[in-house]
N, C-alpha and C positions, 0 to 999 in steps of 0.2 A: 464500434461504441467508442468515442476517442475519450484520454480520460478525462478531458472536461464534460462530456455529457455523466460521464460515471458519477463525477464527483457535484454534478449538477442535482442528478437521482437520487445519492443520500442523501444530499442535503431539503431535497423535495419529501423525502421519506422518512429521515431523522432528524432535519434539524432543529428542532426544536429541543429534543429529549437528547440530544449532543450536547446543546451548548448548555443545559440545564443539569448535562452531568459533568460536563469543565471535559479542559484538556488531562488533569493529570488522571483521573479515572476513565477518561476513553483512550488514553494511552493503556492503561493496565489490562482493557479490554482486549486490545492491539497483540497483546503481549499473550497475555491468557489464547487467544486465537494460534498465535504463531507456534507454542504447546502443540497443542490439537493438531495443526499440522504437521510439525513431526512426527505426532504419534503414527499420522497417517500415512505420510512417505518410508516409516518404517511397519508398515504393516500392522500396526495397532490402534487402537482407539472402533468406534464406534462409527467414523464415516469414511467419508470417499477422500483422497487427495483435491478430485476436483471441488465439493464443498468448501474442505479448507482452505483453497488457493480462494477461494471465493470470498469467503470470510475473511481471510487475511488482508485482501483488496479493500472487501468495503471498509472494514474498520480502519483501514489506512487512510481512506479517501475521506471519512466523516473527521479522522485526526484532524486534514488538512483542513478540514472546512473549520474545523473549533482555534486551529492557531490560523485562521486565516493566512493558510497559502495555496497559489493553484498550484496545483500539483504537477498540470501539465505545464505550465509555463517553466517552474521548476524545474523537470527533469528534460527541459529543451535547454534551458541553460549551463545546465551542468556538465549535458550528454548532449551537443550541437551535430547527432549526426556522427560523428566521431568519437576517438576514445578522448577526453580529459586528459589524458596522461602521456602517451605518444602522440596523439595528434589523428593516427590512423584509423582505416574503418576497412578491414575489420585489424581490432586492438592487433599493434605487433610487440608488444611489454612482452620482455620475458617471463615465463612462469613463476608465479610466487612459493 
């Protein structure tokens, strides 16, 4: 599934609910899911890493829909198959 297809799926499943909730509340749900992912990565909480990664992605896609952002296009514009800082693929930037 491409990013655009996943974003369309979230729009079909939850578009009206997401729009009614609005950008700020949808963002807060995304943050909550990131917290749950953090717990899953540390072996805490009741959900698996896979479930939490899926939830974070779904909420990010929903937030992009509410904000009117085509996430696939935005990702390719920012990361055009190479590192935006050094221009290499793979990245050759010094470690942070």
